[in-house]
N, C-alpha and C positions, 0 to 999 in steps of 0.2 A: 191876158193873163200872164200874169209877167211868172219867174221860176220862185220866185221869190213866195210869192200871194200861192202856190201851189205844192209848195215847203207849208206852208204852213198851215192850208188848206187840210192836207193830207195829215199833219200831226194833231189839231184837235180831232181828225174823224178815229183816227188810232186811239186817242184820250178818249172821246165818246164810249169807244166799244170796249176799251181798256176797264170804264165806267159801270157798261155794262156785266160785260162780262163780273164781275166784281159782285156784283148787284145780286147773279143769278147763280151765280156756284155753286150755293149749298141746296138747291133744287136734282142739281143730279147726280148719277150713284160712279160713273166714270169719264173720264177723262180719255179720249183718241186723240192721237198725232197717225198721222201720213206724212209722206212727201210730201202732199200740196195743200192738207189742211187741219186743222183744229177742231176739233166741237168735242164739247160737250152731249152726253147722251143715259138713259138711263134703262136699255138694254141693248147688250152687245153680245152679236153674233158674229167669230172668227171663224173661216174656215181654207186651208191650204188645200188647195189643189194645183194639179198638173197636167197639162196640154201640152204634146208632143216635145217631152224633153223639161219641158219649163216649168219650176214652180211659179206658183201666183197666190197672194190672197183674197181672197172675198169675205167682206166686213158689211154685213148689216146694222146699222142700228136706228134703235127705234126713239123716239122722243124726245130729242137732237137741238142742239143752238150750234153754230155755224159761225167760226172765230173770221171771219169774211167785212170788210169796211164796205168794200163797193156791194154786195147782197144787199138790195131792200128789207127781205123777210129773214129775219138768222134762225127761227122758229122751225122745226122743222117737223115733220110726221116720222118718214122713214127715209132714211136710207143707204144707199146702195157704192160701195166702193169694190172696185178689180186696179188691184195693183200687186205689180215682183218688185216691189221696194218695203222696205220695211215697214210694218205699223207696231205705235207702244199704246199699250192698254192698260192704262192704270185706277183704279176702285179709289176710289174717295174717302176718304174718311170723315162719319157722320158725327162731329161734335153735339151732344148733347146742348140745345139751342135752352137749355133752362139750369142758369148756374148752381151750384149747391153752395147752402145758405155758410155763409162766418160769420165772422163772432161778430155779435149785438152789441153795439157801444148804448153807456149806456151815461 
């Protein structure tokens, strides 16, 4: 496999992953970013911990989806992350799925 073939394969995998994300993002409540991964989740528990004078974060996610193109199953029931790096948790807007009625043309 040439370098060009590998780059094309990875580009196609990224595009497929983006399309999957776009199709499922509305099913989730939170977006979570760590230094290693990007997650969608419906439940997030973030705890600040201390051990030996060092502060770290313990993150528990439930009903989650993992952005990882090399992972065969991206949907996971529970995720536990321990990290000394920053964690970003954002609640997604849940726009109404029903559109308001507009003016009627006759």
